[in-house]
Steps between C-alpha positions, in 0.01 A plus 500: 500500500663161498270201467394340825710214625360159581397185316153629414646819352723314254238231438233755404737680265633182336159340441345816352802549273476138385127532432555820300779347291293188438222733393717669236616161370146366461361828367759449225385143439126558538461837333747517210266347240196696623708819489623428147148441370306773681769764565731465201771767492467585869731413786450133599332427832810352664703814423226718648485274803876536543461879497213475749723284721773765505240766586357274772842454662557877493160549667596240762834670575329838534219361714728345762649847557172690541444542874180691422339162427472454877279808542124465524449842338681378188279192469185705558593722206600195293161341575315815389718522187423139410126570535537795262673273248218245534249774415709627207531152348119484470484821293471431124804630317724458803442138592606237248284194430670160469323166490176660613644683803571872525788459744797689349610861459725588208801722575674551165622159383452357850190371676435473871238299686378703801353192672854364554606812689169513688547152649826616657371832632187347655696232685772727638263785589268258681803355682579844644140545616471149647826548692354803682228320694579443865528151645174397664281726284280367216693496175187488280434842346274607212786719375705192412223362282446837332870527406473159333156549345580817302774349280313168472199676346718702262699194389183297442373775269792432264426200552797314652375219723848346536649811663199534728531138612872540578444826689203377703662170603823678598318763706277241671808307611646829622183563702525151647862555607402835650240333722167509318266240660436175313121537521526812289648294215186287482299816436758618246484165317120522476527855369767384256277222363215747459736745328626228266144409400433868436812535284397199292150636460626839379760353261393168340846444352618405851244217504640383165847491655372282782325271252821484295691410814262216584509363145742687269444241221133594477608811307868439414522770232353792694444513876714194576774575246777620734434228758502226238819624330673530838413145595608377155837663563539343843352152446750347253808666657564231762778520757770667288299680230572526128819701552573872521362682197298197386154614606223436246229714658697824467455487122177702506297237687525643852426875473782730614693215665760737646241656731256336742551145370879495490502230770326268252788551255753438779329172587478403133870559438666390825226280643403423856858540622528853364158591636598376846817710490284810445274399788797445732639844414164659584476306827850614599414859407187493715686331787772766494238776487311368801831463686552872443157566654571286808821694563342844448565751778155660502141404426469720192787322325372163623153556356623659175752228420246226572248673274744552213640146513146360516407704194795355310410148616130530406584637155747219427255236624211648300698511175627143535154377605349653184765344277453147637119528505429529873308830475321691221711706261583851623760744376776483761872501423753259652719718726852572367450265202213617278576760236414858592675807636234600754492151649877455524573849634216467753638170630845649552343807659335266751833331575663841547226610741545179701874564533438864595239414764723226644790738566 
């Protein structure tokens, strides 16, 4: 299948390619020293990221040719499969623990993060169901909430609050677009506040993260360490930064700088101007994605594209907000840019699904 024609088609492809290439460049800058110290003798991060990028493009090219991605039966099975993976990842010996979260499954030398796939399947499967309700009938249905609640509970057991936040916000916007009444959101917000209090009560480390967010310098060597090091990278950089490759924080100050905090290294090296370029590319990507949704020929595609683009937008905003100190630290990658095969392939899978649904 040839790529769709139109400005938004080319714009979406160009911006995501640029973000991915920028990601490889800054994974090289941010992660080379960390890789040499902690993974001596293994393939450097930027080379792995280059391989992941090739795999991601192959996945994209395959995805845009899979007409089965329009079928509700396929997404129902994909949703069930993702739930099975979420259960498997919680089983000791199958799920891998990293940074306190049991969120990965090892497949030979590779690892996959089921929550990334689950976010996609929930949104597209719900889009098919929401598109079935007849005009003039109430759209609110307990089934919708149940489809969302199951994976949310399983993901929180890992625990992975960042993925839950992205999924819930994306689905709530999808419900709003589908016609859920505004008064229902007031009830949801109250329930959300109560749920947040409960989560903090059951896991005190979340309260420490909030305290570290409010005053990271109160405990700069433990709970506030990442936030402090990120701000120390950004603060002195100024408008133009210290120059590409000249970051100081990547030398074992900021932990794993090629991952969740890569935006801090970008700001440190290329300054405010470079950071704004990244933001503009994300804005253009989101604009092109929503343009696809507006031009969709049926409600299923309209809902699914809106949900997927919103998910991408929320994840990018959350990562950048963490890096610059607007929200508490949570483990969320910067789409297309942060190091990681699951993240990069998932992002290009989303772009492929958008192109397929917009046919």
